[in-house]
Each structure stands twice: as C-alpha cells, then as structure tokens.
NUVEX-993362 format. One record per residue (C-alpha): chain; z, x, y. Coordinates in nm, 3 decimals, decimal comma, padded with zeros to 5 digits. Layout:
<atoms>
{"A" {Z X Y}}
...
</atoms>
This chain:
<atoms>
{"A" {13,185 09,650 06,212}}
{"A" {13,481 09,552 06,428}}
{"A" {13,459 09,193 06,552}}
{"A" {13,572 09,314 06,894}}
{"A" {13,341 09,547 07,077}}
{"A" {13,505 09,801 07,317}}
{"A" {13,519 09,612 07,649}}
{"A" {13,751 09,313 07,649}}
{"A" {13,488 09,073 07,782}}
{"A" {13,302 09,099 07,453}}
{"A" {13,462 08,923 07,160}}
{"A" {13,196 08,863 06,895}}
{"A" {13,222 08,524 06,727}}
{"A" {13,268 08,498 06,352}}
{"A" {12,921 08,345 06,319}}
{"A" {12,757 08,628 06,515}}
{"A" {12,949 08,893 06,324}}
{"A" {12,848 08,743 05,990}}
{"A" {12,484 08,718 06,091}}
{"A" {12,481 09,074 06,219}}
{"A" {12,635 09,208 05,900}}
{"A" {12,377 09,024 05,692}}
{"A" {12,066 09,094 05,899}}
{"A" {11,830 09,387 05,866}}
{"A" {11,830 09,515 06,223}}
{"A" {11,523 09,709 06,337}}
{"A" {11,474 09,867 06,678}}
{"A" {11,098 09,868 06,727}}
{"A" {11,134 10,147 06,985}}
{"A" {11,456 10,344 06,968}}
{"A" {11,280 10,638 07,139}}
{"A" {11,459 10,944 06,996}}
{"A" {11,731 11,058 06,760}}
{"A" {11,704 11,420 06,882}}
{"A" {11,661 11,547 07,236}}
{"A" {11,292 11,626 07,289}}
{"A" {11,178 11,991 07,278}}
{"A" {11,528 12,130 07,208}}
{"A" {11,574 11,906 06,900}}
{"A" {11,950 11,860 06,909}}
{"A" {12,150 11,535 06,885}}
{"A" {12,279 11,365 07,202}}
{"A" {12,626 11,465 07,318}}
{"A" {12,915 11,250 07,189}}
{"A" {12,993 10,941 07,395}}
{"A" {13,338 10,779 07,411}}
{"A" {13,450 11,029 07,150}}
{"A" {13,182 10,929 06,898}}
{"A" {12,860 11,097 06,794}}
{"A" {12,532 10,909 06,814}}
{"A" {12,523 10,867 06,436}}
{"A" {12,878 10,728 06,433}}
{"A" {12,782 10,475 06,697}}
{"A" {12,458 10,398 06,513}}
{"A" {12,659 10,323 06,200}}
{"A" {12,872 10,076 06,396}}
{"A" {12,564 09,914 06,551}}
{"A" {12,426 09,763 06,234}}
{"A" {12,080 09,912 06,304}}
{"A" {11,903 09,992 05,977}}
{"A" {11,585 10,146 06,122}}
{"A" {11,447 10,264 06,453}}
{"A" {11,101 10,375 06,557}}
{"A" {11,131 10,717 06,721}}
{"A" {10,894 10,902 06,952}}
{"A" {10,781 11,242 06,829}}
{"A" {10,622 11,514 07,040}}
{"A" {10,638 11,529 07,417}}
{"A" {10,426 11,252 07,569}}
{"A" {10,627 10,968 07,720}}
{"A" {10,968 11,129 07,670}}
{"A" {10,960 11,490 07,793}}
{"A" {10,763 11,737 08,002}}
{"A" {10,523 12,005 07,888}}
{"A" {10,202 12,025 07,687}}
{"A" {10,163 11,715 07,470}}
{"A" {09,954 11,858 07,191}}
{"A" {09,946 11,888 06,814}}
{"A" {10,174 12,192 06,812}}
{"A" {10,443 12,008 07,010}}
{"A" {10,417 11,717 06,768}}
{"A" {10,448 11,942 06,461}}
{"A" {10,748 12,120 06,611}}
{"A" {10,913 11,784 06,664}}
{"A" {10,840 11,676 06,307}}
{"A" {10,982 12,002 06,173}}
{"A" {11,303 11,947 06,368}}
{"A" {11,348 11,595 06,235}}
{"A" {11,279 11,699 05,877}}
{"A" {11,541 11,973 05,904}}
{"A" {11,789 11,725 06,053}}
{"A" {11,729 11,487 05,763}}
{"A" {11,842 11,764 05,528}}
{"A" {12,158 11,821 05,731}}
{"A" {12,241 11,450 05,754}}
{"A" {12,122 11,329 05,415}}
{"A" {12,426 11,102 05,378}}
{"A" {12,373 10,925 05,712}}
{"A" {11,999 10,934 05,791}}
{"A" {11,696 10,823 05,590}}
{"A" {11,331 10,900 05,662}}
{"A" {11,137 10,573 05,644}}
{"A" {10,802 10,602 05,464}}
{"A" {10,758 10,255 05,311}}
{"A" {10,899 09,914 05,399}}
{"A" {11,136 09,927 05,104}}
{"A" {11,307 10,227 05,265}}
{"A" {11,428 09,999 05,546}}
{"A" {11,600 09,778 05,289}}
{"A" {11,740 10,088 05,120}}
{"A" {11,881 10,211 05,453}}
{"A" {12,051 09,874 05,493}}
{"A" {12,204 09,889 05,144}}
{"A" {12,326 10,246 05,187}}
{"A" {12,453 10,207 05,543}}
{"A" {12,218 10,473 05,679}}
{"A" {12,009 10,495 05,994}}
{"A" {11,643 10,480 05,898}}
{"A" {11,408 10,685 06,113}}
{"A" {11,044 10,581 06,150}}
{"A" {10,809 10,847 06,282}}
{"A" {10,608 10,717 06,577}}
{"A" {10,422 10,858 06,878}}
{"A" {10,351 10,742 07,232}}
{"A" {10,009 10,842 07,360}}
{"A" {09,829 10,940 07,041}}
{"A" {09,515 11,093 07,193}}
{"A" {09,659 11,424 07,314}}
{"A" {09,837 11,480 06,986}}
{"A" {09,524 11,463 06,772}}
{"A" {09,314 11,656 07,025}}
{"A" {09,010 11,436 06,966}}
{"A" {09,011 11,497 06,590}}
{"A" {09,063 11,182 06,381}}
{"A" {09,084 11,386 06,060}}
{"A" {09,431 11,496 06,171}}
{"A" {09,557 11,141 06,122}}
{"A" {09,549 11,178 05,745}}
{"A" {09,761 11,493 05,769}}
{"A" {10,005 11,327 06,009}}
{"A" {10,034 11,032 05,772}}
{"A" {10,127 11,272 05,491}}
{"A" {10,395 11,417 05,721}}
{"A" {10,539 11,071 05,773}}
{"A" {10,371 10,922 06,080}}
{"A" {10,390 10,543 06,046}}
{"A" {10,352 10,404 06,402}}
{"A" {10,092 10,519 06,655}}
{"A" {10,092 10,400 07,016}}
{"A" {09,738 10,451 07,142}}
{"A" {09,818 10,515 07,509}}
{"A" {10,098 10,580 07,748}}
{"A" {10,063 10,468 08,112}}
{"A" {09,735 10,643 08,188}}
{"A" {09,377 10,643 08,061}}
{"A" {09,317 10,877 07,768}}
{"A" {09,042 10,944 07,518}}
{"A" {09,126 10,624 07,323}}
{"A" {09,172 10,366 07,599}}
{"A" {09,361 10,269 07,911}}
{"A" {09,731 10,260 07,981}}
{"A" {09,886 09,972 08,170}}
{"A" {09,898 10,154 08,505}}
{"A" {09,528 10,247 08,495}}
{"A" {09,298 10,050 08,728}}
{"A" {09,055 09,930 08,620}}
{"A" {09,136 09,886 08,251}}
{"A" {08,801 09,962 08,087}}
{"A" {08,924 09,891 07,733}}
{"A" {08,892 10,095 07,415}}
{"A" {08,658 10,391 07,407}}
{"A" {08,429 10,460 07,115}}
{"A" {08,682 10,714 06,989}}
{"A" {08,950 10,449 07,031}}
{"A" {08,758 10,201 06,818}}
{"A" {08,709 10,461 06,547}}
{"A" {09,078 10,555 06,571}}
{"A" {09,192 10,196 06,513}}
{"A" {08,973 10,181 06,202}}
{"A" {09,118 10,507 06,067}}
{"A" {09,476 10,399 06,139}}
{"A" {09,407 10,076 05,949}}
{"A" {09,261 10,271 05,658}}
{"A" {09,560 10,506 05,633}}
{"A" {09,826 10,241 05,682}}
{"A" {09,957 10,362 06,018}}
{"A" {10,076 10,074 06,236}}
{"A" {09,881 10,033 06,563}}
{"A" {10,118 10,000 06,860}}
{"A" {09,982 09,864 07,190}}
{"A" {10,293 09,918 07,405}}
{"A" {10,191 10,075 07,738}}
{"A" {09,829 09,969 07,685}}
{"A" {09,641 09,781 07,953}}
{"A" {09,569 09,414 07,873}}
{"A" {09,201 09,467 07,796}}
{"A" {09,267 09,775 07,583}}
{"A" {09,540 09,590 07,392}}
{"A" {09,324 09,279 07,345}}
{"A" {09,030 09,481 07,210}}
{"A" {09,247 09,687 06,976}}
{"A" {09,419 09,380 06,830}}
{"A" {09,088 09,204 06,771}}
{"A" {08,930 09,511 06,614}}
{"A" {09,225 09,588 06,385}}
{"A" {09,207 09,456 06,030}}
{"A" {09,587 09,473 06,002}}
{"A" {09,861 09,328 06,223}}
{"A" {09,947 09,530 06,533}}
{"A" {10,269 09,550 06,729}}
{"A" {10,363 09,589 07,092}}
{"A" {10,681 09,779 07,021}}
{"A" {10,857 09,750 07,356}}
{"A" {10,754 09,519 07,639}}
{"A" {10,837 09,178 07,782}}
{"A" {10,658 08,866 07,905}}
{"A" {10,458 08,905 08,226}}
{"A" {10,490 08,531 08,285}}
{"A" {10,861 08,586 08,355}}
{"A" {10,843 08,927 08,523}}
{"A" {10,520 09,044 08,684}}
{"A" {10,540 09,409 08,585}}
{"A" {10,232 09,601 08,463}}
{"A" {10,422 09,706 08,150}}
{"A" {10,478 09,344 08,053}}
{"A" {10,230 09,145 07,846}}
{"A" {10,027 08,845 07,965}}
{"A" {10,054 08,530 07,755}}
{"A" {09,686 08,548 07,659}}
{"A" {09,740 08,890 07,496}}
{"A" {10,054 08,760 07,324}}
{"A" {09,847 08,479 07,170}}
{"A" {09,587 08,724 07,036}}
{"A" {09,867 08,943 06,897}}
{"A" {10,028 08,652 06,714}}
{"A" {09,694 08,520 06,594}}
{"A" {09,652 08,843 06,397}}
{"A" {10,009 08,838 06,263}}
{"A" {10,159 09,088 06,508}}
{"A" {10,500 09,121 06,673}}
{"A" {10,621 09,194 07,026}}
{"A" {10,946 09,392 07,057}}
{"A" {11,133 09,259 07,360}}
{"A" {11,275 09,548 07,563}}
{"A" {11,611 09,607 07,728}}
{"A" {11,446 09,812 08,005}}
{"A" {11,578 09,660 08,329}}
{"A" {11,252 09,661 08,531}}
{"A" {11,090 09,442 08,263}}
{"A" {11,373 09,185 08,256}}
{"A" {11,445 09,129 08,624}}
{"A" {11,458 08,775 08,755}}
{"A" {11,511 08,898 09,112}}
{"A" {11,338 09,219 09,224}}
{"A" {11,581 09,506 09,250}}
{"A" {11,874 09,318 09,095}}
{"A" {11,983 09,463 08,764}}
{"A" {11,939 09,198 08,493}}
{"A" {12,181 09,107 08,214}}
{"A" {12,160 09,007 07,851}}
{"A" {12,084 08,645 07,937}}
{"A" {11,770 08,763 08,119}}
{"A" {11,657 08,956 07,811}}
{"A" {11,719 08,651 07,592}}
{"A" {11,502 08,447 07,831}}
{"A" {11,209 08,673 07,737}}
{"A" {11,282 08,625 07,367}}
{"A" {11,285 08,251 07,425}}
{"A" {10,962 08,255 07,625}}
{"A" {10,771 08,465 07,375}}
{"A" {10,900 08,244 07,093}}
{"A" {10,789 07,932 07,280}}
{"A" {10,441 08,073 07,350}}
{"A" {10,353 08,232 07,015}}
{"A" {10,630 08,138 06,772}}
{"A" {10,957 08,299 06,676}}
{"A" {10,786 08,471 06,380}}
{"A" {10,625 08,710 06,630}}
{"A" {10,930 08,827 06,826}}
{"A" {11,140 09,137 06,759}}
{"A" {11,350 09,387 06,952}}
{"A" {11,222 09,717 07,091}}
{"A" {11,503 09,830 07,318}}
{"A" {11,348 10,148 07,461}}
{"A" {11,701 10,293 07,451}}
{"A" {11,673 10,663 07,529}}
{"A" {12,018 10,812 07,487}}
{"A" {11,864 11,158 07,480}}
{"A" {11,712 11,113 07,825}}
{"A" {11,743 11,397 08,075}}
{"A" {11,857 11,306 08,425}}
{"A" {11,611 11,565 08,558}}
{"A" {11,319 11,432 08,355}}
{"A" {11,398 11,073 08,448}}
{"A" {11,418 11,152 08,819}}
{"A" {11,073 11,311 08,804}}
{"A" {10,938 11,017 08,603}}
{"A" {11,081 10,766 08,852}}
{"A" {10,911 10,945 09,140}}
{"A" {10,577 10,957 08,961}}
{"A" {10,581 10,604 08,818}}
{"A" {10,764 10,372 09,059}}
{"A" {10,575 10,073 08,916}}
{"A" {10,737 10,144 08,578}}
{"A" {11,091 10,226 08,691}}
{"A" {11,139 10,011 09,002}}
{"A" {11,466 10,074 09,187}}
{"A" {11,636 10,230 08,885}}
{"A" {11,667 10,603 08,945}}
{"A" {11,918 10,684 08,672}}
{"A" {11,915 10,644 08,292}}
{"A" {12,262 10,491 08,324}}
{"A" {12,131 10,184 08,509}}
{"A" {11,778 10,140 08,378}}
{"A" {11,878 09,903 08,094}}
{"A" {12,010 09,549 08,116}}
{"A" {12,380 09,523 08,189}}
{"A" {12,594 09,492 07,874}}
{"A" {12,310 09,613 07,647}}
{"A" {12,248 09,976 07,730}}
{"A" {12,285 10,173 07,406}}
{"A" {12,267 10,147 07,030}}
{"A" {12,627 10,041 06,960}}
{"A" {12,579 09,735 07,183}}
{"A" {12,350 09,562 06,931}}
{"A" {12,615 09,311 06,813}}
{"A" {12,626 09,183 07,171}}
{"A" {12,262 09,080 07,140}}
{"A" {12,337 08,882 06,825}}
{"A" {12,622 08,708 07,005}}
{"A" {12,394 08,626 07,299}}
{"A" {12,135 08,473 07,065}}
{"A" {12,405 08,261 06,901}}
{"A" {12,533 08,153 07,240}}
{"A" {12,183 08,049 07,348}}
{"A" {12,144 07,820 07,048}}
{"A" {11,906 08,015 06,824}}
{"A" {11,910 07,913 06,457}}
{"A" {12,048 08,162 06,205}}
{"A" {11,711 08,216 06,035}}
{"A" {11,543 08,277 06,370}}
{"A" {11,809 08,530 06,471}}
{"A" {11,751 08,723 06,149}}
{"A" {11,377 08,724 06,218}}
{"A" {11,420 08,852 06,573}}
{"A" {11,673 09,120 06,477}}
{"A" {11,439 09,276 06,221}}
{"A" {11,282 09,034 05,976}}
{"A" {10,957 09,000 06,170}}
{"A" {10,906 09,375 06,207}}
{"A" {10,985 09,422 05,837}}
{"A" {10,714 09,170 05,746}}
{"A" {10,457 09,368 05,945}}
{"A" {10,575 09,695 05,791}}
{"A" {10,516 09,550 05,446}}
{"A" {10,165 09,435 05,541}}
{"A" {10,058 09,762 05,701}}
{"A" {10,238 10,034 05,509}}
{"A" {10,174 09,869 05,174}}
</atoms>
C-alpha cells in the first residue's frame, strides 16, 4: 500500500499506514462484488479494476448482498438468489488468485495472509428469498450463506423494516427463523430492521447478532439509524454495529454532505455508549450501483436517501469507495483512538462475532 493516497490532501501517516497493514479489515456491508442480475464486475475506475483497488485498500473480507432485494429491481425470490450465487461461484473460479469465498472465520485470516479479497455471502430481506420455507436455510447454508438480514425497509413475513409504521416486531415465522439461523450458524443481521423488530430478534437469538450498516440515531435522527437503547441490547448479547459511510446517516446538518470526521463521530458515540468492542465498519459502498436504479430508489424512499440523488454523492466526502479505506484509519489516528481500538473497529470485532457464530 502506498503511503500517499491519490489526492494530494491525503498523506497517510506512518502510524496509520503501519496499523492498516497489520489490521484485518472487514467491511460488514460491502454490498456487491458483481453487478446485480447481470453478474459482471464494475467498470474500471481511474484505470484500475475493482479487484486492483480492493487489493490496495487493505480490505480482507466484505459482506456482499446476493439476490435482488435491496440492490436491484425485479422479482426477489429463491431463483434470483440462486442465480446470483451461481454467478459468484463461477467468478471465484475465474479469480482464484485474487478472491476467496469465506465459509469460516479462519478464511478471513487466510485472505489476509494471501492478500485476497474475501467474499462473505449475505442477503438483505431474507423472507422473499426463502418463500416462507425455513427448510431452505439449510440448503443456503451449504451453498455458503453466512449472513442473513431479516428485513429491508418494509414489513415482510419475518418482521418490520425501519420505514414501516407501526413496527409490530417479529412475526411467529420470524421467531422461528432466528432459531433456525442460530442452529445453522448463519449470522443474524438487523440492519434495516425497525427498533422493536431488532430488539426482539437480538433478545431471542442465542448467538450474537450484528447490525451490519447503520449509525447512531442520537447523532442523526434518521429511521435507518439505531437508538441507543437498541445498541445497548445488541452489545449486551455480544453483537457489533457496523458504522456506515452512507451520507444521510452521518449528516450533522440536514442536506449538507458530511465528511469523514462526521463518520468518526458516530464511531466515537457508539463506542462511548456500548464500548469499543462492539463497533465495526459497514460502509454500504455500492460501486456496482446503477444510476437508473438509484434514481428510482431515491424517489420511492426519500427518508432513506435524503437530498442525495446520485450514487456519486451519497457517501461521506473523502470516503466513497473501497480504495479509500486507509483514509479511515488515518482519521481514527487523528481523532486519538488507541492502536488496539483501531484494530478492533477495522475488523477485529466483526471477526470475533464470526468465530462465535460460524464456529
């Protein structure tokens, strides 16, 4: 990794560079390695492919979204999910020297040693993908599913998304689903869940849960952000919140695009409220996003997107894509975080939960 990131304002200090080289960096929600439905890599940017930029980023593993729900348009069903899985498995064969399919926690450490990008199979909005049949979860686990987000923004057969009013909590099928996910060793993800649904799922789960990508509602009153009381329940059961780079969740002034310091403020707040052992990074970077899809999403979900009508501006300034990760490490150093705490935030905390759940 070059100590100087392209853009002269960003010279990474020796301490930050050393920490970043040493750390296991995990993106709790990297969204997608392949463009949804068409299953091809993103176009090169600044003369580099996505995998070349990922290699420079220091990221050892990222949770990806399979299927359609939350990232594309069209029927979000089992067939769409299986098609997505098939595309990723084929890509793993083509890029065996640069990409590693993560199945156990030790694979994350292997990806770090080998300088590969580890891909964790995850879903957003599980209900439509299993079509009401919990027996499919065992099959999906065999195919590599390791993270399951129960809802997206709306109510589904498992519970309520964060934009649903009122939030009526987990359904009976949702309660049974949490138990089956625990049994199989699939990590329960409560990103996008309403506060009551998230609270009930965390309390019912026998294993730690995560909220893969969200911020603190105490700092930014956005329905996608998490109230402190839910954060405390999450931490009480050993879980982790992945702080997101999504601009609407980081704003300090409505409609004014936030910067890295604003994102770090959320890391600091969550650490102060529930302890630094329960904070990670879930960027929500979607470099495969379609301008057309995003425009439709912004019209349909203004509470989620705010004033940001383009994928180019919907992330915090100076931290908008995977190769910007060293900038986050530098910002944490600049804000006075201890070395051990920086390593935990960059990936150590997520790795601990992976070991507990996937083991």
